[in-house]
C-alpha positions in Angstrom: -0.2 -0.1 0.2 2.8 2.3 0.5 4.5 2.1 -2.5 0.8 2.8 -4.1 0.5 5.4 -2.6 4.5 6.7 -3.0 3.8 6.1 -7.1 0.3 7.8 -7.2 2.0 10.4 -5.8 4.8 10.7 -8.0 2.4 11.1 -10.9 0.5 13.5 -9.1 3.6 15.8 -9.1 4.5 15.1 -12.8 1.6 15.6 -13.9 1.3 19.1 -12.5 5.0 19.6 -13.9 5.9 19.8 -10.2 9.5 19.4 -9.3 9.5 17.3 -6.5 14.0 17.6 -6.1 13.3 21.6 -4.7 12.4 20.7 -1.0 15.7 23.0 0.7 13.6 25.9 1.6 16.8 27.8 -0.3 15.7 29.7 -3.7 18.4 32.1 -5.6 16.6 35.2 -3.5 18.3 33.8 -0.1 21.3 31.5 -1.9 22.2 34.8 -4.1 21.8 37.6 -1.4 24.2 40.4 -1.4 25.7 41.6 2.1 22.9 40.7 4.6 24.6 44.1 6.8 25.0 46.4 4.1 23.1 49.2 5.3 23.0 51.1 2.0 21.6 55.0 1.7 18.3 54.8 2.6 17.1 51.8 5.5 13.8 51.3 6.2 12.7 48.5 9.1 8.6 47.4 8.7 6.7 44.7 10.6 2.9 44.5 10.7 0.1 41.5 12.8 1.6 42.6 15.9 -0.4 41.9 18.8 0.4 43.8 22.3 -0.7 41.7 24.8 1.5 38.4 23.4 5.6 38.2 23.9 7.5 40.5 21.3 10.4 39.0 20.7 11.4 40.6 16.8 12.6 44.5 19.2 16.0 43.8 19.9 16.7 42.3 16.1 15.1 45.7 15.0 17.0 48.1 17.2 19.8 46.1 15.6 19.6 47.6 12.5 19.8 51.2 13.0 17.1 52.0 11.0 16.7 55.9 9.7 12.4 55.1 10.6 10.6 51.9 11.5 7.3 51.5 9.4 4.2 50.1 11.0 2.0 48.1 7.8 -0.5 47.7 9.4 -2.2 45.5 12.8 0.1 47.6 15.2 -2.7 46.2 17.9 -5.7 44.2 18.0 -8.7 46.0 18.5 -11.0 43.4 18.3 -11.5 39.7 19.7 -13.8 36.7 19.6 -15.3 35.7 22.8 -17.7 32.6 22.6 -16.7 32.4 19.4 -17.7 35.5 18.7 -15.8 38.3 16.7 -16.2 41.9 18.8 -15.4 45.0 19.4 -12.9 45.8 21.9 -14.2 49.2 22.8 -12.4 52.9 22.3 -11.5 52.7 26.0 -10.0 48.5 25.3 -8.4 50.1 21.6 -6.2 53.1 23.5 -5.4 50.9 26.6 -4.1 48.5 23.6 -2.1 51.2 22.1 -0.7 51.7 25.4 0.3 48.8 26.0 2.4 48.3 23.2 3.8 51.8 24.0 5.1 50.3 27.5 6.9 47.1 25.8 10.7 47.7 27.4 11.9 47.0 23.5 9.4 48.9 21.9 9.7 52.2 24.0 13.6 52.1 23.7 13.2 51.3 19.7 10.6 54.7 19.6 13.9 56.7 21.6 16.1 56.0 19.2 14.1 56.1 15.6 11.2 57.4 13.9 8.4 55.6 14.5 5.6 56.0 10.8 3.2 53.8 9.9 -0.1 53.1 8.2 -3.3 50.6 9.3 -4.5 47.3 9.1 -8.1 46.0 9.9 -7.7 45.2 13.2 -5.4 48.6 14.5 -8.8 50.5 12.7 -11.2 48.5 15.2 -12.8 45.7 13.3 -11.3 42.4 11.1 -11.6 43.3 7.6 -13.7 47.1 8.7 -14.4 49.8 5.7 -15.8 52.8 5.0 -18.6 51.5 7.5 -16.9 51.1 10.2 -19.0 53.3 12.5 -16.1 54.3 15.1 -13.4 55.3 12.4 -12.7 58.7 13.8 -12.5 57.1 16.9 -9.9 54.7 15.4 -7.7 57.8 13.3 -7.8 59.9 16.5 -6.2 56.9 18.9 -3.8 55.6 16.0 -2.4 59.0 14.8 -2.0 59.6 19.4 0.0 56.3 18.8 2.7 57.4 16.2 3.2 60.9 17.6 1.6 62.6 15.6 1.3 66.2 16.4 -1.8 67.5 17.2 -1.7 70.5 14.5 -1.0 68.2 12.0 -2.9 68.6 9.4 -2.5 64.3 8.7 -5.3 64.4 11.8 -7.5 66.9 9.5 -8.0 64.4 6.6 -10.7 61.4 6.3 -7.8 58.6 6.4 -4.2 58.2 7.8 -2.6 58.1 4.2 1.2 59.7 4.5 4.3 60.7 2.4 8.1 60.9 3.7 10.2 62.6 1.4 14.0 61.5 1.7 16.6 64.1 -0.4 20.1 64.2 -0.3 20.4 60.4 -1.2 23.7 58.9 -1.9 27.1 60.3 -2.1 27.0 62.8 -4.4 23.5 64.1 -1.9 21.8 63.7 -5.3 19.9 61.0 -4.5 16.3 60.8 -3.2 13.6 58.0 -2.5 9.7 58.5 -0.9 7.8 56.2 0.8 3.9 56.5 0.5 2.0 55.1 3.3 -1.6 54.5 2.0 -5.2 54.1 4.0 -6.6 51.0 2.4 -9.7 51.2 5.9 -10.8 54.6 5.6 -12.9 54.6 2.2 -12.8 50.7 1.1 -16.4 49.9 0.0 -15.9 46.1 -1.9 -19.6 46.5 -2.8 -19.0 50.3 -4.3 -15.6 49.0 -5.7 -13.5 51.7 -3.7 -10.4 50.8 -2.1 -8.4 54.3 -1.9 -11.3 56.8 -2.4 -11.5 60.1 -4.2 -9.0 62.7 -2.2 -6.3 59.8 -1.5 -6.2 58.7 -5.7 -5.2 62.3 -6.4 -3.3 62.7 -3.2 -1.6 59.4 -4.2 -1.8 60.3 -8.4 -0.1 63.9 -7.8 3.0 62.0 -5.3 3.5 60.2 -8.3 3.5 62.0 -11.3 3.2 65.0 -10.4 0.4 68.3 -12.0 0.8 69.5 -15.5 -0.5 73.6 -14.5 -1.2 76.0 -18.0 -0.6 73.1 -20.2 -3.3 71.3 -22.4 -3.7 68.3 -22.0 -2.0 66.0 -24.0 0.7 68.3 -24.8 4.0 66.4 -24.6 2.3 63.0 -25.3 5.5 62.2 -26.8 7.1 62.0 -23.1 4.6 59.8 -21.6 4.7 57.3 -25.2 4.8 54.1 -23.6 4.4 55.2 -19.9 1.1 52.7 -19.7 -2.0 55.3 -19.3 0.5 58.5 -18.7 -1.6 60.8 -20.6 -4.4 60.4 -18.3 -2.1 62.2 -15.7 -0.2 66.1 -15.0 3.0 67.5 -14.4 3.6 70.6 -13.6 5.8 72.6 -15.2 5.2 76.3 -13.8 8.0 78.8 -13.2 9.1 79.1 -9.8 11.4 82.0 -10.4 14.9 79.9 -11.1 14.9 79.6 -14.8 14.2 75.8 -14.2 10.8 76.7 -15.7 8.9 74.7 -12.5 7.9 75.8 -9.2 8.4 72.7 -6.4 5.2 70.5 -6.3 3.2 69.9 -3.5 1.1 67.1 -3.1 -2.4 69.1 -1.0 -3.3 73.0 -2.6 -2.1 75.3 -0.2 0.6 73.3 1.8 3.9 74.7 2.6 7.1 72.3 0.9 8.1 69.9 3.5 8.7 66.3 3.5 5.2 65.3 3.8 4.0 67.7 0.9 7.1 67.5 -1.3 6.0 65.7 -5.0 8.8 66.6 -6.5 10.1 64.0 -8.8 12.3 61.7 -6.7 15.0 57.9 -7.5 12.9 55.5 -5.5 9.3 55.3 -4.6 8.3 53.1 -1.9 4.6 52.1 -1.7 2.8 50.4 2.2 -0.1 48.7 1.2 -1.8 47.0 4.2 -2.7 43.9 2.3 -1.3 42.4 -0.5 -1.2 43.4 -3.9 -0.2 40.3 -5.8 -2.3 38.0 -2.8 -1.1 34.7 -5.5 -0.7 32.8 -2.3 -4.1 33.3 -1.0 -6.8 33.2 -4.4 -4.9 30.0 -4.7 -6.4 29.1 -1.1 -9.5 30.7 -1.5 -10.0 28.4 -4.8 -9.8 25.7 -2.0 -12.1 27.7 0.7 -9.5 27.8 2.7 -8.4 31.6 4.3 -12.0 33.0 2.9 -11.4 36.6 4.3 -8.3 37.6 3.5 -8.2 40.3 1.9 -6.1 41.9 -1.5 -6.0 44.3 -4.9 -7.7 41.4 -6.0 -10.8 42.2 -4.6 -10.5 45.3 -6.2 -9.6 45.2 -9.7 -10.4 48.4 -11.0 -8.4 50.1 -8.7 -5.6 47.4 -8.6 -5.4 48.4 -12.9 -5.6 52.2 -11.8 -2.4 51.9 -9.1 -1.0 49.6 -12.3 -1.3 52.5 -14.7 0.1 55.1 -12.1 2.9 53.1 -11.3 4.0 52.6 -15.2 3.2 56.0 -15.9 5.7 57.4 -13.0 8.2 55.0 -14.3 7.9 56.5 -17.3 8.7 59.9 -16.1 11.9 57.8 -13.8 10.8 57.2 -10.5 11.5 53.5 -9.6 8.7 51.5 -7.7 8.6 49.1 -5.2 5.5 47.7 -2.6 5.5 46.7 1.1 2.5 44.7 2.1 1.6 42.4 5.5 -1.7 40.8 7.0 -1.4 37.1 6.0 0.6 36.9 9.1 3.8 34.8 6.5 6.1 36.7 4.8 7.2 36.3 1.0 9.0 38.2 -1.8 6.3 38.6 -4.9 4.9 40.5 -7.7 5.3 40.2 -11.3 8.1 40.1 -14.0 8.4 42.3 -16.4 5.8 42.5 -19.1 3.3 41.3 -17.2 1.6 43.9 -14.6 4.1 46.3 -15.7 6.5 46.6 -18.3 9.1 46.1 -15.6 9.3 43.8 -12.9 7.3 45.5 -9.9 9.2 43.5 -6.6 6.7 43.4 -3.6 8.1 42.3 0.0 5.4 40.7 2.5 6.3 41.6 5.9 3.5 39.6 8.2 3.0 37.4 11.5 5.6 39.5 14.4 4.0 37.8 17.3 1.9 35.0 15.5 2.2 33.1 12.7 0.0 31.7 9.9 0.9 27.6 11.1 -1.0 28.3 14.6 -4.4 29.6 13.5 -4.8 26.7 11.2 -8.5 25.7 13.0 -8.1 22.1 13.6 -5.2 20.3 15.8 -4.2 18.0 13.2 -3.8 20.5 10.4 -1.3 22.5 12.4 0.6 19.1 13.1 0.1 17.8 9.1 2.1 21.6 8.7 4.7 21.5 10.6 5.4 17.6 9.5 5.2 19.2 6.0 8.0 21.3 6.2 10.1 19.2 8.0 10.3 21.5 10.9 12.1 24.4 9.4 9.9 27.8 8.9 9.8 27.8 5.5 7.5 26.4 2.8 9.1 25.1 0.5 8.5 26.3 -2.8 7.4 22.0 -4.4 4.6 22.9 -2.6 3.0 25.5 -5.1 2.2 24.5 -9.4 5.3 25.6 -11.2 2.6 28.1 -12.7 3.6 32.1 -13.8 4.2 33.0 -9.6 2.8 30.7 -8.0 6.5 28.8 -7.3 8.0 30.3 -4.7 9.3 30.3 -1.0 6.9 31.3 1.8 8.9 32.0 5.2 6.6 31.6 8.5 8.3 32.3 11.1 7.4 35.6 13.3 9.6 38.0 10.6 9.8 41.7 10.1 11.1 43.3 6.9 13.8 45.5 5.9 14.2 47.6 2.9 17.7 49.0 1.2 18.4 51.8 -1.0 21.8 52.1 -2.1 22.0 54.6 -4.9 25.4 53.2 -5.7 29.4 53.8 -4.8 31.8 56.3 -6.0 34.2 56.6 -9.6 37.8 54.7 -9.3 39.7 58.0 -9.0 37.4 59.5 -6.5 39.0 60.1 -2.4 37.9 57.3 -0.9 36.9 55.5 -3.2 37.2 51.4 -3.3 38.6 50.1 -7.2 39.8 47.3 -8.2 39.4 44.1 -10.4 36.6 45.5 -12.3 36.0 42.1 -14.3 35.8 40.7 -11.2 33.4 42.9 -9.5 30.7 42.7 -12.2 31.0 38.8 -11.9 30.1 39.1 -8.2 27.2 41.4 -9.4 25.9 39.1 -12.0 26.1 36.2 -9.1 24.3 38.6 -6.5 21.3 39.8 -8.5 21.9 39.1 -12.8 21.9 35.5 -11.6 18.3 35.5 -9.5 15.2 35.2 -11.5 12.4 38.2 -11.1 11.5 38.4 -7.1 8.5 35.5 -7.8 10.3 33.3 -9.4 11.7 30.0 -6.9 13.9 27.5 -9.6 14.1 24.2 -9.1 17.7 23.8 -7.0 19.9 20.7 -7.7 19.0 19.0 -4.1 20.7 20.9 -1.8 20.2 20.3 1.8 17.8 22.9 3.2 20.1 23.7 6.4 22.8 24.8 4.0 24.3 28.2 5.3 23.7 31.1 3.4 27.0 31.7 1.0 28.9 34.5 1.6 28.6 37.2 -1.0 30.8 40.5 -1.6 29.5 43.6 0.1 29.5 45.2 -3.1 25.6 45.3 -4.0 25.7 46.9 -7.2 27.1 46.3 -10.8 30.8 48.3 -11.6 29.5 50.6 -14.5 31.6 51.6 -17.1 32.9 55.1 -15.0 33.8 52.6 -12.4 31.3 53.2 -10.1 28.7 50.8 -8.8 24.7 50.8 -10.1 22.2 51.7 -7.6 19.3 48.7 -6.1 16.8 48.1 -3.5 17.5 45.5 -1.7 14.4 43.7 0.0 14.9 41.7 2.9 13.1 39.4 5.2 14.0 39.2 8.7 13.6 36.3 11.9 13.8 36.9 15.4 17.3 36.1 15.3 18.1 39.2 12.6 19.4 36.7 10.2 17.6 37.2 6.7 15.4 34.6 5.7 14.2 35.9 2.5 16.4 38.3 0.1 15.5 40.2 -3.3 18.2 42.8 -4.6 17.1 44.8 -7.5 19.1 46.8 -9.4 17.9 50.3 -10.4 17.7 49.1 -14.1 14.9 46.2 -13.3 12.5 48.3 -11.8 12.4 50.3 -15.4 10.5 49.9 -18.8 8.4 51.2 -21.6 5.5 48.9 -23.2 6.7 50.1 -26.6 9.4 47.2 -25.9 6.5 45.1 -26.2 5.6 45.9 -29.9 3.1 47.7 -31.0 -0.1 46.4 -28.7 2.5 46.6 -26.1 0.4 45.1 -22.3 -2.9 43.9 -24.5 0.0 40.7 -25.9 2.4 40.8 -22.9 -0.4 40.2 -20.2 -1.1 36.9 -22.1 3.2 35.2 -21.2 2.7 32.2 -20.2 5.0 34.0 -17.0 2.1 36.1 -16.1 -0.2 33.6 -15.6 -2.1 33.2 -12.4 -4.4 30.7 -10.3 -7.0 31.8 -12.6 -5.1 29.2 -14.8 -4.7 26.7 -12.8 -5.8 23.2 -14.1 -7.8 21.5 -11.2 -5.2 18.7 -10.8 -2.5 22.1 -10.0 -5.5 23.2 -8.2 -5.6 20.5 -5.7 -1.7 19.8 -5.8 -1.4 21.6 -2.0 -3.6 19.7 0.0 -2.3 16.7 -1.9 1.0 17.5 -1.0 0.7 18.1 2.3 -0.8 14.9 2.5 1.6 13.2 0.7 4.7 14.0 2.8 
């Protein structure tokens, strides 16, 4: 009987084009990662799904990074819970007390004293599971959340409908010319699945102005040639009025009548980091939903028109020189996903999801036998191996299910050879090292079959230089995305050169996006056969 079962399992794996031998939990995203201690020119740490009333073991590792900011990406506390198996809101006093409890945690209090704290919310710190625009306590929840972050009482953020905010960082890199922007979206205050609304009109206008600016005094379409191939760039405006300095432009501000500061600055930047409390690329969750598991997990997939609009805005900004990456949370595991170039965007779009600071997805399976089964399938290691998932589109990649937080490092490259203090060596050797660390790595959402290395192997050492030496001797700028565990070590990692985040739909032929998105690399959970859909539960049962 055991032999028959094994043969049947092998046949199923072969039928669904699986790779049984890729059991490592390792893939190029970790094995070929750049130096995990390299902090670049801007380092941001972030996390989500943190129960204020549980042990919190991640803070020492977070503090050890000396990040430029810590970002809450949702569920900093849980203001709701189940009573007699019925979910209830704890009330306003409980809501505020939960924030007080979190602030009093010794290690988090130490982080607050030494690191800037930023953030947005998700459903549980908003007040109730999956709540949206209809939530009766949303105005109170906004006040409590901004108090928790230490937002000044006179801050314009307290006057708007929602907690969305942006932070612009300039003067980065050796030359001081580098710039980056962190945009934190509010996906709760205006969300209505019935209306298909996620951000709301005011937040969309604000977001588009940050990404693209607004043209003043120039007829729409006057610069169509400049925007050609940038998605729906022609639908958006860009500033072009004169501020008197001779460059033909005035400083862009995100809100009419606002003064220019780090929150209102919407002049172009090199890198934009978009913080979304729920996943943009929710392939794992959609696969589980098809199996009837995890049906209440939310994502941008629930709002297809809003998701398409997001991609169009990012593509338009890409056409103007802004490279974009996405941060997300909510799902109680971590992964580095996204879409290859020519699918959602003409460039690669990389999304790093960090979720589960105090609790993970395996702990929340509804029955004890399911939890035991999941632990058995992962051999006691805190990864879901890639081979559990069908080799279709974006689905085959590693998921880390241990407690975790995320990290984003923006590196604008090293000094040119010949500059004082520049480290220059054999250019060919450095180039080969970068090829190994970045170019040999597939798009961030892919986990290629390996030659069956032991999944407990140590991460190979890689050079500290994380950028490709250009012909002028300087390293190419990069964005590094990392997931770290309780011990501070890197569990998942992806280093992306700026050039991979650039592109135009014109590169894909006359029909552009419509042709590109039909490629095999762009297939997702909706393309699965019945056998591929049921691969995950059958593999779990088989092992």
